[in-house]
C-alpha positions in Angstrom: 102.3 80.1 58.8 104.6 82.5 61.1 107.9 80.7 59.9 111.2 81.7 61.3 112.6 83.7 58.6 109.3 85.3 58.7 109.5 86.3 62.0 112.9 87.7 61.9 112.0 89.8 58.7 109.1 91.4 60.6 111.2 92.3 63.7 113.7 93.8 61.3 111.1 96.0 59.5 109.8 96.9 63.0 113.2 98.0 64.3 114.0 100.2 61.0 110.5 101.9 61.0 110.6 102.8 64.7 113.4 105.5 64.1 112.3 108.2 61.8 108.4 107.8 62.4 108.7 108.1 66.0 111.9 108.8 67.9 113.7 111.2 65.4 110.9 113.6 65.8 111.1 113.7 69.6 114.9 114.0 69.3 115.5 110.8 71.7 118.7 110.3 69.9 119.3 106.7 71.3 120.7 105.5 68.5 124.0 106.3 66.3 123.3 104.0 63.6 120.4 101.9 62.6 120.1 99.5 59.9 119.4 96.0 59.0 121.8 93.2 59.6 121.6 90.6 57.0 124.7 88.8 57.7 125.5 86.7 59.1 122.6 84.4 59.0 121.1 83.0 62.1 121.6 79.5 63.0 118.6 77.4 61.7 118.0 75.9 65.4 118.4 79.6 66.9 114.9 81.7 67.5 116.0 85.1 66.4 116.0 88.0 68.9 116.8 91.8 68.2 120.2 93.3 69.6 121.1 96.9 70.2 124.9 97.4 70.6 126.7 100.2 72.8 128.9 101.8 70.2 132.3 101.0 72.1 131.8 97.4 71.1 133.2 96.7 67.9 130.8 95.4 65.3 132.2 94.0 61.9 129.0 93.3 59.8 126.6 96.3 59.4 126.6 98.6 60.8 130.1 98.4 60.8 131.3 101.7 62.5 132.4 101.7 66.0 132.6 105.3 67.2 132.6 105.6 71.1 130.8 108.8 70.4 134.0 110.8 69.8 134.8 112.6 67.0 138.2 110.7 67.1 136.9 107.5 65.9 134.1 109.1 63.8 135.2 106.8 60.9 136.6 103.9 62.4 135.7 100.5 61.1 136.7 97.9 62.9 138.7 94.8 61.6 137.1 92.2 63.9 134.0 91.8 66.1 133.7 91.6 69.5 133.3 88.4 71.2 130.2 89.2 73.3 128.4 90.1 70.0 129.7 87.2 67.9 128.2 85.0 70.9 124.9 86.2 70.9 124.5 85.8 67.0 125.4 82.3 67.3 122.5 82.5 69.8 120.1 84.3 67.5 120.7 87.7 67.8 120.0 90.2 65.0 122.0 93.1 65.4 119.9 96.4 64.3 122.0 99.0 65.1 124.7 100.8 67.8 123.5 103.0 70.8 124.6 106.4 71.7 126.5 106.9 75.1 128.9 109.3 76.6 131.9 109.4 75.2 134.3 106.6 75.7 131.8 105.7 78.2 132.6 108.5 80.4 129.5 110.2 82.0 126.2 109.3 84.0 123.5 110.9 81.5 124.6 110.5 77.7 125.0 113.9 77.5 128.7 114.1 76.4 128.5 112.7 72.9 129.3 114.0 69.7 126.1 112.9 68.3 124.1 114.9 71.1 122.3 113.7 74.6 120.3 110.9 74.7 116.6 111.7 76.4 114.1 109.2 77.3 110.8 109.6 75.5 108.6 110.3 78.4 109.0 114.0 79.2 112.4 114.4 78.6 114.0 112.9 81.6 117.6 112.0 81.5 118.5 108.3 80.3 121.2 107.9 82.7 124.7 107.0 81.5 126.9 105.8 79.9 124.6 103.3 78.6 121.8 105.7 77.8 121.1 104.9 74.4 120.8 101.1 75.2 118.6 101.7 77.9 116.3 103.7 76.0 116.2 101.2 72.9 114.9 98.4 75.2 112.7 100.6 77.0 110.8 101.6 74.0 110.6 98.3 73.0 112.6 98.4 69.6 114.8 95.7 70.6 114.5 92.6 72.7 118.1 93.0 74.4 120.8 95.6 74.4 124.7 95.6 75.3 126.4 98.0 77.2 129.4 98.5 79.4 129.4 98.9 83.1 132.7 100.6 84.6 131.0 102.2 87.5 126.8 101.6 87.0 127.1 102.8 83.3 124.2 99.7 82.6 122.6 99.9 86.3 122.3 103.4 86.3 120.6 104.1 82.7 118.2 101.0 83.8 117.2 102.5 87.0 116.5 105.7 85.0 114.8 103.9 82.2 112.8 101.8 84.0 114.4 98.3 82.6 116.8 96.0 83.5 120.3 96.1 83.9 122.8 93.5 84.5 126.6 93.8 85.5 128.2 90.3 85.5 131.1 89.4 88.1 134.5 90.6 86.5 136.1 88.3 84.2 132.7 86.4 83.6 131.4 87.9 79.7 134.3 88.4 77.2 135.9 91.9 77.0 137.3 91.3 73.3 136.4 94.1 71.2 135.1 96.7 74.1 137.2 99.7 74.0 138.8 100.2 77.2 137.9 102.8 79.7 139.2 101.3 82.8 141.0 97.5 82.6 140.3 96.7 86.1 136.8 98.0 86.2 135.4 97.3 83.1 132.6 94.9 82.0 130.2 94.1 79.5 126.5 94.2 80.7 123.3 93.4 79.6 119.9 95.5 79.2 116.3 94.0 78.8 112.9 94.7 79.8 112.6 91.6 82.0 115.5 89.2 84.2 114.1 86.2 82.4 115.7 87.4 79.0 119.0 87.9 80.4 119.2 85.0 82.4 118.3 82.7 79.9 121.4 84.2 77.7 123.8 83.8 80.4 122.6 81.3 82.4 120.5 78.4 80.3 122.3 79.0 77.1 125.8 79.0 78.9 127.4 82.5 78.5 129.0 82.1 81.8 130.7 78.7 80.8 132.7 80.2 78.0 136.3 81.5 78.2 138.0 83.8 75.6 141.9 83.2 75.2 141.8 86.7 73.8 140.5 88.6 76.7 143.4 88.5 79.5 141.0 89.0 81.8 138.4 86.1 81.1 138.5 83.5 84.0 139.6 80.0 82.8 137.5 77.3 81.6 138.5 74.9 84.5 138.2 77.6 87.0 134.7 78.6 86.2 133.3 74.9 86.6 135.2 74.6 90.1 134.0 77.9 91.4 130.5 77.2 89.8 130.1 73.6 92.1 129.9 75.7 95.1 127.1 77.8 93.6 123.6 77.2 93.1 121.5 78.2 90.1 123.6 77.5 87.1 121.4 74.5 86.3 118.7 76.9 85.3 116.5 76.0 88.0 114.0 78.5 89.6 115.0 80.0 93.0 112.8 80.8 95.9 112.9 83.9 98.0 111.9 81.8 101.1 114.9 81.4 103.3 117.0 84.0 101.4 119.1 86.6 103.7 119.1 90.1 102.2 121.2 92.7 104.0 120.4 96.3 104.1 123.6 98.4 104.0 123.1 101.0 107.0 125.7 103.3 105.1 123.7 103.3 101.8 121.1 105.7 104.1 122.7 108.7 102.7 121.7 112.4 103.0 121.3 112.9 99.4 119.1 109.7 99.1 115.8 111.2 98.1 112.7 110.1 100.4 110.4 108.7 97.8 113.3 106.5 96.6 114.2 105.8 100.6 110.3 104.5 101.0 110.2 102.5 97.9 113.5 100.6 99.1 112.1 100.1 102.7 108.7 99.2 101.4 110.4 96.7 98.5 112.4 95.3 101.7 109.0 94.8 103.6 107.3 92.8 100.8 110.1 90.6 100.2 110.1 89.8 103.9 106.3 88.6 103.4 107.4 86.5 100.8 109.8 84.5 103.4 113.1 86.3 103.0 115.1 87.4 106.0 115.8 91.0 105.6 118.7 92.4 108.1 120.8 95.4 108.4 124.6 95.2 107.6 127.3 97.6 107.8 129.8 98.2 104.9 132.1 100.9 106.7 134.3 101.7 103.6 131.5 102.6 101.3 131.9 106.1 102.3 135.1 106.5 100.8 134.1 104.3 97.6 132.9 106.8 95.2 136.3 108.9 96.0 138.7 105.9 95.2 137.0 105.3 91.9 137.3 108.9 90.6 140.8 108.1 91.3 141.5 104.8 89.9 139.4 105.0 86.9 140.7 108.3 85.6 144.4 106.9 86.2 143.5 104.0 84.1 141.4 106.1 81.5 144.2 108.3 80.8 146.6 105.3 80.2 144.3 103.9 77.5 143.7 106.7 75.8 147.3 107.9 75.3 147.1 106.2 72.0 144.6 108.5 70.4 146.9 111.0 68.7 145.9 111.3 65.1 149.5 109.5 63.9 149.2 106.0 65.5 145.2 106.1 66.0 142.2 107.9 65.6 141.6 110.7 63.2 144.1 113.7 62.6 143.4 117.3 63.0 143.5 119.4 59.6 146.1 122.0 61.9 148.1 119.3 62.9 151.1 120.0 61.1 151.0 123.8 62.1 150.5 123.0 65.6 153.8 120.9 65.6 155.7 123.9 64.6 155.1 125.5 68.0 154.5 122.7 70.1 153.4 118.9 70.3 152.5 117.1 67.5 149.2 115.7 68.4 148.1 118.5 70.6 145.7 120.0 68.1 144.4 116.4 67.5 143.9 115.7 71.3 142.8 119.1 71.9 139.8 118.6 69.0 139.0 115.2 69.2 138.4 114.7 72.8 135.3 116.3 74.7 135.4 118.0 77.9 134.5 115.3 80.5 137.0 113.1 78.3 139.6 115.7 78.8 138.7 116.3 82.3 139.6 112.6 83.2 142.7 112.8 81.4 143.9 115.4 83.3 142.6 114.1 86.8 143.9 110.7 85.8 147.4 112.2 84.5 147.5 113.9 88.1 147.4 111.0 90.1 149.8 108.9 88.2 152.4 111.7 88.7 155.2 111.1 91.1 154.3 113.9 93.6 150.4 112.6 93.5 151.1 108.8 93.6 151.3 108.3 97.3 148.7 110.8 98.2 145.9 109.2 95.8 146.4 106.3 93.4 147.7 104.1 96.4 145.5 105.3 98.8 142.4 104.7 96.6 144.0 100.9 95.6 144.4 100.5 99.5 140.5 101.6 99.6 139.5 99.5 97.0 140.9 96.5 98.7 138.9 97.7 102.0 135.5 97.6 100.0 136.2 94.1 98.9 136.9 93.1 102.5 133.9 94.7 103.6 131.6 92.5 101.4 133.6 89.2 102.0 133.1 89.7 105.5 129.2 90.1 105.0 128.3 87.6 102.4 127.6 83.9 103.3 129.7 82.7 100.6 133.4 83.1 100.5 134.8 84.9 97.4 137.0 82.2 95.3 139.8 85.0 94.6 140.1 85.7 98.3 143.8 84.8 99.7 143.3 82.4 102.4 146.2 83.9 104.0 144.9 87.4 103.8 143.1 88.5 107.0 140.8 91.3 107.8 143.0 94.1 109.5 140.7 96.7 111.7 144.0 98.8 112.1 143.5 99.6 108.4 140.3 101.3 109.1 139.4 104.8 110.5 139.2 105.2 113.9 136.4 107.4 113.6 134.3 104.3 112.6 132.3 103.0 115.6 133.8 99.4 116.6 130.4 97.9 116.3 130.3 99.1 112.5 133.5 97.3 111.5 132.0 94.5 112.7 128.0 94.2 112.1 125.9 91.2 111.2 127.2 88.5 108.4 126.0 85.7 106.5 123.7 87.2 104.0 123.0 85.9 100.7 122.6 89.5 98.8 122.9 93.2 99.7 119.7 95.1 98.6 119.8 98.6 97.8 118.8 101.6 95.4 120.2 101.6 92.4 121.1 105.9 92.5 119.8 108.0 95.2 117.5 109.9 93.1 115.0 109.5 90.1 116.3 110.3 86.6 116.5 114.3 86.2 115.2 116.3 83.3 117.5 116.3 81.0 117.5 120.2 80.9 118.5 120.4 84.3 121.6 118.1 83.7 122.4 120.2 80.3 121.6 123.5 82.0 123.7 123.8 85.3 124.5 120.3 87.2 127.9 120.3 88.8 130.4 117.8 87.8 130.2 116.8 91.3 126.6 116.3 91.5 126.8 114.3 88.4 129.3 111.9 89.8 127.5 111.1 93.1 124.8 109.3 90.7 127.2 106.5 91.0 127.5 106.5 94.6 125.5 103.0 95.3 126.8 101.4 92.1 130.5 102.1 92.6 131.3 99.5 95.6 130.3 96.8 93.5 132.5 97.4 90.6 135.4 98.2 93.0 135.2 94.7 94.4 134.1 93.1 91.0 131.1 91.8 91.9 127.8 90.8 90.0 124.8 93.2 90.6 121.4 93.6 88.8 118.7 96.6 88.9 115.5 95.7 89.0 112.8 98.2 88.3 110.6 99.4 91.7 107.7 101.7 91.8 108.3 105.1 93.6 104.7 105.9 94.9 103.3 109.7 94.4 106.0 110.2 91.8 104.2 107.3 89.4 107.9 107.0 88.4 110.0 103.9 88.2 113.6 104.0 90.4 116.3 101.2 90.6 116.4 98.3 93.0 119.8 97.2 93.0 120.7 93.2 94.2 124.7 92.6 94.4 125.8 89.0 95.5 129.2 87.6 95.9 131.7 87.1 93.2 130.6 84.4 90.7 127.0 84.0 92.3 125.8 85.3 89.3 123.2 82.4 88.3 121.5 82.9 91.8 121.6 86.5 91.7 119.9 86.7 88.6 117.2 84.0 89.7 116.4 86.0 93.0 116.5 88.9 90.8 113.8 87.3 88.8 111.8 86.3 91.8 111.9 89.6 93.4 110.8 91.4 90.0 107.6 89.3 89.8 106.9 90.5 93.7 107.2 94.0 92.6 105.0 93.9 89.8 107.7 93.5 86.7 108.2 91.8 83.7 109.9 88.0 83.7 
């Protein structure tokens, strides 16, 4: 008889054996640490499932280290556990390991890591970033569910590249307590699984969406959660039909950098959904073209502030040559110089500059203005109202560029969700990424993911087949704020139409 305890033991044994026998030889490098998690015990009424945790999310029990893929935190053991990890343990999760990432979550290919680059098992393609290790662990079938963080697409992009499902919740829904911050106004915890159904089960049916965390200042209050949910469908866990759902295709997402195969797959997917009763209409999000630039001003600015505490004195590993360096300069210069990787240094410098007195007005404040316009673009096309919108706030056309035609400033409204590619390209070869891909080319991977992050909206990436390539790309579904339950229900229905796993 297969008892609950026996099932747990078998899953743990499979998870432990898979790395040394298969994947380490191929240098996929997706786990930083991997070991059984004997404590705490799983509640008797829960069915166990295996969980991988991105290594910028703290765990108190084995594995206990949280390195953020940085030399600065190589031996860091957190005195507390992230709320989201504890919540999933309470639901039956067995943590099997911590996954590799871009250092402090900064990157699009999971190559900027003190533990080495992450690669997909098949043909050495990029795993995406920064949650590449989590996506590969799920794609390889080593875990049932994986935790990642999504600041500007760091869950959705790896999911798209690896052919799995990646979900970014509404900002403030899932607790960030215990997550090492990158950009506070953008960071969210995300979930990766092979099918939408598992994510929907955890978030909606088991009630993660209801839980307020007083230790996270960005966590929405319990009363507000319930009040907003009353105007939203799907929080009862009921099935959602595609019949009558209005899907908007953003015309500005048809960019020059969009690969032909991905574009064709996007159009074909929209056509198949129309056949199932969905209504597909074009919509205009004119500020989208400025969203990526705004993101790479705001996120580095917040990162430079968050990373200021890493100096080897108050926090982080101290360089052995620190005392010598202090004689001729700043006390912590050597520690920061040796402790941070090149991409992290680049973003710290960029962020520090944009916050300087000479650049604040020209860059940071304008980026914040673009962010407000991005949110208004979304609010203008969605059928549901944004519950966080100021009722007295109006959409001022004078704030938009005169170069944008008037018809593009208006466009059809009243859609339920937006449908677009998750990334403009298929996953590139890892050797091409590491051999000469420019910084700006890497940043372009986030062009379709960043707008939802700037607006704090929920989004999910589901796999779609690119014919001719016989590879998977990501199809992204974006919803209005706190419409997560219906978003996941529709995404599950879409995934079934496209031949994905439930």
